[in-house]
C-alpha positions in Angstrom: 99.5 164.2 99.3 102.9 162.6 99.1 101.6 159.9 96.8 100.4 162.4 94.3 103.8 164.1 94.3 105.5 160.7 93.8 103.0 159.9 91.0 103.7 163.1 89.2 107.5 162.6 89.5 107.0 159.0 88.2 105.1 160.3 85.2 108.1 162.4 84.3 110.5 159.5 84.8 108.4 157.2 82.6 108.0 159.8 80.0 111.8 160.2 80.0 111.7 163.8 81.0 113.9 163.0 83.9 116.9 160.7 83.5 116.2 157.4 85.1 119.9 156.5 85.9 120.4 159.8 87.7 117.2 159.4 89.6 118.2 155.9 90.8 121.5 157.3 92.0 119.8 160.2 93.8 116.9 158.5 95.4 116.2 155.0 94.2 116.5 153.3 97.6 114.2 155.9 99.2 111.6 155.5 96.4 111.6 151.8 97.1 111.3 152.4 100.8 108.3 154.6 100.3 106.7 152.1 97.9 107.1 149.2 100.4 105.8 151.4 103.2 102.8 152.7 101.3 102.0 149.5 99.4 99.1 148.4 101.6 97.4 151.7 101.1 98.1 151.8 97.4 96.5 148.3 97.0 93.5 149.5 99.0 93.0 152.5 96.8 93.5 150.5 93.6 90.5 148.2 94.5 88.4 151.3 93.9 90.4 152.9 91.2 92.7 150.5 89.3 94.8 153.2 87.6 95.7 154.9 90.9 99.5 155.3 91.4 100.3 153.0 88.4 103.2 155.2 87.3 104.7 155.1 90.7 104.5 151.3 90.7 106.1 151.1 87.3 109.1 153.2 88.4 109.5 151.1 91.5 109.5 147.9 89.6 112.1 149.2 87.2 114.2 150.2 90.2 113.9 146.8 91.7 114.9 145.1 88.4 117.9 147.4 88.1 118.9 146.8 91.7 118.7 143.0 91.3 120.8 143.2 88.1 123.4 145.4 89.8 123.7 143.0 92.8 124.2 140.0 90.4 126.9 142.0 88.6 128.7 142.8 91.9 128.5 139.2 93.0 130.2 138.1 89.8 132.9 140.7 90.1 133.4 140.3 93.8 134.3 136.7 94.0 137.5 136.1 96.0 139.5 133.1 95.2 141.7 131.7 97.9 144.9 129.9 97.1 
């Protein structure tokens, strides 16, 4: 049930009905948590139906890329130099 709701929300995000940047700020970390928690089940279902939860996976991969990019940016800006 929850995966179908996440998939529907993901379709809206991928279709640009919902703003991706706002979504990340609101619940990006939680979405990634759910994806990592449910990933074994998703992979099991995809063995039978390869298109199952694809939109959800796409959104999670976009979030991960954005998160990595943001971390690199913080590391560059946050370097402290000692004298």
